[in-house]
C-alpha positions as CSV (number, residue, x, y, z in Angstrom):
1,M,-167.6,-265.9,-70.2
2,I,-166.4,-269.1,-71.7
3,L,-167.5,-269.7,-75.3
4,D,-168.6,-273.2,-76.3
5,T,-168.0,-274.4,-79.8
6,C,-171.7,-274.4,-80.8
7,F,-172.0,-270.7,-79.9
8,I,-169.1,-269.8,-82.2
9,L,-170.4,-271.9,-85.0
10,D,-173.8,-270.4,-84.5
11,L,-172.3,-266.9,-84.7
12,W,-170.6,-267.8,-88.0
13,E,-173.9,-269.1,-89.4
14,K,-175.7,-266.0,-88.1
15,H,-178.1,-267.9,-85.8
16,P,-180.5,-265.2,-84.5
17,G,-180.2,-266.2,-80.9
18,A,-176.4,-266.3,-81.0
19,M,-176.3,-262.9,-82.8
20,E,-178.6,-261.3,-80.2
21,L,-176.6,-262.7,-77.3
22,A,-173.3,-261.6,-79.0
23,Q,-174.7,-258.0,-79.2
24,Q,-175.7,-258.1,-75.5
25,L,-172.3,-259.4,-74.5
26,D,-170.6,-256.7,-76.6
27,K,-172.7,-253.9,-75.0
28,A,-171.9,-255.3,-71.6
29,A,-168.2,-255.5,-72.4
30,A,-168.2,-259.0,-70.9
31,P,-164.8,-260.7,-71.0
32,L,-164.9,-263.6,-73.4
33,Y,-162.6,-266.6,-73.5
34,V,-162.0,-269.4,-76.0
35,P,-160.9,-272.5,-74.2
36,S,-158.1,-274.5,-75.8
37,V,-160.4,-277.5,-76.2
38,V,-162.9,-275.4,-78.2
39,A,-160.0,-274.2,-80.4
40,F,-159.2,-277.9,-80.9
41,E,-162.8,-278.7,-81.9
42,L,-162.9,-275.8,-84.3
43,W,-159.6,-277.0,-86.0
44,V,-160.9,-280.6,-86.1
45,G,-164.1,-279.3,-87.8
46,L,-162.0,-278.2,-90.8
47,R,-162.1,-281.8,-92.1
48,R,-165.7,-281.1,-93.1
49,A,-165.0,-277.7,-94.7
50,V,-165.9,-277.1,-98.3
51,R,-163.2,-274.3,-98.4
52,P,-160.6,-275.5,-95.9
53,R,-158.2,-272.5,-96.4
54,V,-161.0,-270.0,-95.9
55,E,-162.3,-271.8,-92.8
56,A,-158.7,-272.2,-91.5
57,E,-158.3,-268.4,-91.7
58,R,-161.7,-267.9,-89.9
59,V,-160.7,-270.3,-87.1
60,S,-157.2,-268.7,-86.8
61,S,-158.6,-265.2,-86.7
62,F,-161.3,-265.9,-84.2
63,V,-159.1,-267.8,-81.8
64,A,-156.4,-265.1,-82.0
65,A,-159.1,-262.4,-81.2
66,Y,-159.8,-263.8,-77.7
67,P,-157.8,-264.9,-74.7
68,T,-157.3,-268.7,-74.7
69,L,-158.0,-270.6,-71.6
70,S,-155.9,-273.7,-71.0
71,L,-157.2,-276.6,-69.0
72,S,-155.8,-276.3,-65.4
73,A,-155.4,-278.9,-62.8
74,G,-158.3,-277.3,-60.9
75,D,-160.5,-277.4,-64.1
76,C,-159.6,-281.1,-64.5
77,K,-160.6,-281.8,-60.9
78,Q,-163.9,-280.1,-61.3
79,A,-164.6,-281.9,-64.6
80,A,-163.8,-285.3,-62.9
81,L,-166.1,-284.5,-59.9
82,L,-168.9,-283.6,-62.3
83,H,-168.3,-286.8,-64.3
84,N,-168.6,-288.8,-61.1
85,E,-171.7,-287.0,-60.0
86,L,-173.4,-287.5,-63.4
87,S,-172.3,-291.1,-63.5
88,R,-174.0,-291.8,-60.3
89,E,-177.2,-290.5,-61.9
90,G,-176.7,-292.6,-65.0
91,R,-175.8,-289.5,-67.1
92,V,-172.9,-289.3,-69.5
93,L,-171.4,-286.2,-71.1
94,P,-168.7,-286.1,-73.8
95,T,-165.2,-285.4,-72.5
96,V,-164.9,-281.9,-74.0
97,D,-168.3,-280.9,-72.5
98,L,-167.1,-282.1,-69.1
99,M,-163.9,-280.1,-69.5
100,L,-165.8,-276.9,-70.4
101,A,-168.2,-277.4,-67.5
102,G,-165.2,-278.1,-65.2
103,M,-163.6,-274.8,-66.4
104,A,-166.8,-272.9,-65.7
105,R,-167.2,-274.4,-62.3
106,S,-163.6,-274.1,-61.3
107,R,-163.3,-270.5,-62.4
108,S,-166.8,-269.3,-61.5
109,E,-167.3,-268.3,-65.1
110,V,-170.4,-268.5,-67.2
111,L,-170.5,-271.0,-70.1
112,V,-172.1,-269.7,-73.2
113,T,-173.8,-272.6,-75.1
114,R,-177.1,-274.0,-76.5
115,D,-176.1,-277.6,-75.8
116,P,-179.1,-279.1,-74.0
117,A,-176.8,-281.4,-71.9
118,L,-174.8,-278.4,-70.7
119,L,-177.8,-276.2,-70.2
120,G,-179.3,-278.8,-67.9
121,L,-176.4,-279.1,-65.5
122,G,-177.5,-276.5,-63.0
123,A,-175.7,-275.0,-60.0
124,P,-172.9,-274.5,-59.3
125,I,-172.2,-274.3,-63.0
126,R,-173.5,-271.1,-64.5
127,V,-174.7,-271.5,-68.1
128,Q,-176.0,-268.8,-70.5
129,G,-178.2,-270.2,-73.2
130,Y,-179.7,-268.5,-76.2
C-alpha cells in the first residue's frame, strides 16, 4: 500500500479515521511504502513547522521506517496517461498526485489517501480512503 502525504499527516495529528485504518493495516500486516515524492512533501512541510528540529526528526524517523518507492519510468508513463485522460475530461490534478496515482496504477498497489481528487479516480487505480 502506497501512503499519501495526507494520511501520514493525519496519523501524526491522530485523525480518528487514519488511526483506525492504521490499526487495520497493522493487523493485516499489509506492506506499506512511502514514495520518494511523499518524503519530499514531508520535508517541504518543515517550512511551516513551529519546532523544525522536532519535526525534522519525525520526518526522518517515519521515512526510515518504511521502504521508499522511487518513481520509475513505468510510473511516469502511467501518470502521464492519467494526466492526458483527465485533461480530455477537463480535470486537472497536481503533479505529485498524478505521480502517486501513476505509481499505484503501474504497480497495482493501493493508494491510501483521503484526498477527494484521488478518491474519485476510479479503476484501474485502487484507492483506500478513510
